[in-house]
Structure formats: structure tokens, C-alpha cells
C-alpha positions in Angstrom: -12.5 -130.9 -238.5 -14.7 -128.1 -237.3 -14.0 -128.9 -233.6 -10.0 -129.0 -234.4 -10.4 -125.2 -236.1 -12.6 -124.7 -232.5 -9.5 -126.3 -230.4 -7.2 -124.7 -232.7 -8.4 -120.8 -231.8 -10.0 -122.0 -228.0 -6.0 -123.0 -227.2 -4.8 -120.0 -229.2 -6.8 -117.2 -227.5 -6.3 -119.3 -223.9 -2.4 -118.9 -224.6 -2.5 -115.0 -225.8 -4.3 -113.4 -223.2 -1.3 -114.4 -220.8 0.9 -111.5 -219.5 4.4 -111.5 -220.7 7.0 -112.1 -218.6 10.2 -110.5 -217.4 13.4 -111.3 -218.6 16.7 -111.7 -216.0 19.1 -109.4 -217.0 22.3 -110.9 -218.2 25.4 -110.4 -216.0 28.0 -108.6 -218.2 31.0 -107.5 -216.9 31.8 -104.1 -217.7 34.7 -101.8 -217.6 36.7 -104.2 -217.7 39.0 -102.9 -220.9 39.0 -99.5 -219.5 40.5 -100.0 -215.9 42.9 -102.4 -217.8 43.9 -100.2 -220.0 44.8 -97.5 -217.2 46.6 -99.7 -215.7 48.6 -100.5 -219.0 48.8 -96.9 -219.6 50.3 -95.8 -215.8 52.5 -98.5 -216.4 53.6 -96.9 -219.6 53.4 -93.4 -218.0 55.8 -94.9 -214.9 58.7 -96.1 -217.7 59.1 -92.8 -219.4 59.0 -90.7 -216.6 61.8 -93.2 -215.2 63.4 -92.7 -218.0 63.3 -88.7 -218.9 65.1 -89.1 -214.8 67.8 -91.3 -216.1 68.5 -88.6 -219.3 68.0 -85.2 -217.7 70.7 -86.6 -214.5 73.5 -87.1 -217.1 73.0 -84.0 -218.8 75.3 -82.5 -216.5 76.0 -79.0 -218.8 71.6 -78.2 -219.0 69.4 -77.6 -216.5 65.5 -78.9 -217.1 62.4 -77.3 -215.4 59.8 -79.2 -215.4 56.4 -77.2 -216.6 53.1 -76.8 -215.7 51.9 -78.5 -218.7 53.5 -82.5 -218.4 57.0 -82.1 -220.4 60.5 -80.7 -219.1 62.9 -77.8 -220.6 66.1 -76.2 -220.7 66.5 -72.9 -221.8 69.9 -72.9 -223.4 69.9 -69.0 -225.3 67.9 -66.6 -224.0 68.8 -63.9 -226.4 65.4 -61.7 -227.0 65.0 -60.0 -230.1 63.4 -56.8 -229.4 62.1 -57.3 -226.3 59.8 -59.4 -228.1 57.2 -60.5 -225.9 55.3 -64.0 -225.4 53.1 -64.8 -228.2 49.7 -64.5 -228.4 46.7 -66.9 -229.8 46.9 -66.2 -233.9 50.1 -64.6 -233.2 52.8 -66.0 -235.9 55.5 -67.6 -234.8 58.6 -68.4 -237.3 60.4 -71.3 -235.4 62.8 -74.3 -236.6 63.5 -77.7 -235.0 64.4 -81.3 -234.8 63.7 -84.0 -232.9 65.3 -87.0 -231.4 64.6 -89.7 -229.6 66.2 -89.8 -225.3 69.7 -92.2 -226.1 70.5 -89.5 -228.8 69.2 -90.5 -231.8 68.2 -88.3 -234.3 64.9 -88.5 -235.9 64.1 -85.5 -237.6 66.8 -82.8 -238.4 66.1 -78.9 -238.7 66.9 -79.1 -242.4 64.1 -81.8 -242.9 61.9 -80.4 -240.9 62.4 -77.0 -242.4 61.4 -73.1 -241.1 57.4 -73.0 -239.7 55.3 -70.4 -239.4 52.5 -71.7 -236.6 49.6 -69.2 -236.0 49.2 -70.0 -232.4 46.4 -72.1 -231.6 45.1 -72.0 -234.9 47.4 -75.0 -236.5 47.9 -78.0 -235.7 50.9 -79.1 -233.9 51.4 -81.6 -231.3 50.8 -80.8 -227.9 53.5 -80.2 -226.5 55.2 -78.2 -228.8 52.6 -76.2 -229.3 52.2 -75.8 -225.7 56.4 -75.0 -225.6 55.8 -72.3 -227.9 54.0 -70.5 -225.6 57.1 -70.2 -222.5 59.5 -69.2 -225.4 60.5 -65.9 -227.1 61.9 -64.4 -230.2 65.6 -65.4 -230.5 65.1 -68.0 -227.5 66.2 -71.6 -228.4 64.6 -74.1 -225.6 65.2 -77.9 -225.5 62.1 -79.9 -224.6 61.5 -83.1 -223.3 57.9 -84.4 -224.2 56.6 -87.7 -223.2 55.0 -89.7 -225.1 51.3 -88.3 -224.6 52.9 -84.8 -224.7 54.3 -85.9 -228.5 53.3 -88.0 -231.0 51.3 -90.6 -228.0 49.9 -94.0 -228.9 50.1 -94.0 -233.2 53.3 -92.1 -233.7 53.4 -90.3 -236.3 53.1 -92.8 -238.7 56.9 -92.8 -240.3 59.8 -92.5 -237.9 58.4 -91.7 -235.1 56.6 -95.6 -233.1 53.9 -95.3 -231.1 54.8 -94.1 -227.3 57.7 -92.6 -227.8 58.9 -89.8 -225.6 61.0 -87.5 -227.8 63.5 -85.0 -227.4 63.1 -81.1 -229.6 65.4 -78.6 -229.6 63.2 -75.5 -231.0 64.6 -71.6 -231.9 61.9 -69.1 -232.2 63.3 -66.8 -235.0 60.2 -64.4 -234.8 56.7 -63.5 -233.7 54.7 -61.2 -236.1 51.7 -59.8 -233.5 48.4 -60.0 -234.9 46.6 -57.3 -236.6 
């Protein structure tokens, strides 16, 4: 039995002193999901842009302009109240708006959405509308066409607006109260 213990001890010492071997790295393909997602998003954007261009061409009574923010707008009425200025950070903007699809189906009417007060850039509001309000003065009415990434994006509003849905919003700014 002693010989067995000595032999086991010697065997352990010999193999315990072996230096560690480096493991070979596994081959992992990274970025494939991101690349596929980018391709899918480009196709989605192109399809939305084509649908928006078709809608704009069909509107003979309105002239839409592309904004630097990535959406289109038409100035329906330019009646400024008291020569008001554009809203600035923390100004309170009182406005009414409605939301519809590109085919004209009303998603939310102005009466459903109700009159709203919004503190510029201090409250939650979907990106396109937040940027669109920056272009408007009190008393003006604009029609905006927002691609899905400027509207409710991938998730929609989890109620009536589906995912990746471009929308049309008619917005009227009633008043702008300057910050104190």
C-alpha cells in the first residue's frame, strides 16, 4: 500500500508541474444580427419613403416641404397671433392635433387627443411632433407626415398605432406662453 501512495504522489507531482496550455479561440461570427437589422431597416425606410412620396404626389392642393428633421410638412394656415415667435426651451405650447394613416383613415381625432399643453423639450412627446412644434408659431396649422422612426417607431403606441407605421398629423398651435 505504501508503494501505491508513493507512486500516486510521484505521479501527481509530475503532472501537477505541467505548464498551462493556451486554449484556441472559438470562431464566433459577430455582427450578423446587426447587419441583418440594418438591411431590414433600410428596406423599411425605402418602402415608407416611397409610400410618402406617392401620398405627396396625390395631394394637389397642398405643397409639402422636407424638413431638416426627417419629416415633411405643409403650412395650412399662417395666421400668426400677436406676431408670436417660435417656441423656445421650456415655453408652454398649447396645441390641438389629430393623427391619421397615409390612406386617410383617422387613428386619433383631435377630440380624442384633446387640447394639450406641452413644455418644450421638457416632456415626453413623440420625436416628430416635438421637432415639428419648433417650426410653428401661435395661430398656425401645419400638416406633418412622419415616417415611423419619427412617429411611434418599432413598437407603435401599443394601442391604435401599429409598429413601423408612418403617420399624418394635423397640428394647430393655439398659443405659446414664454418662459418666466
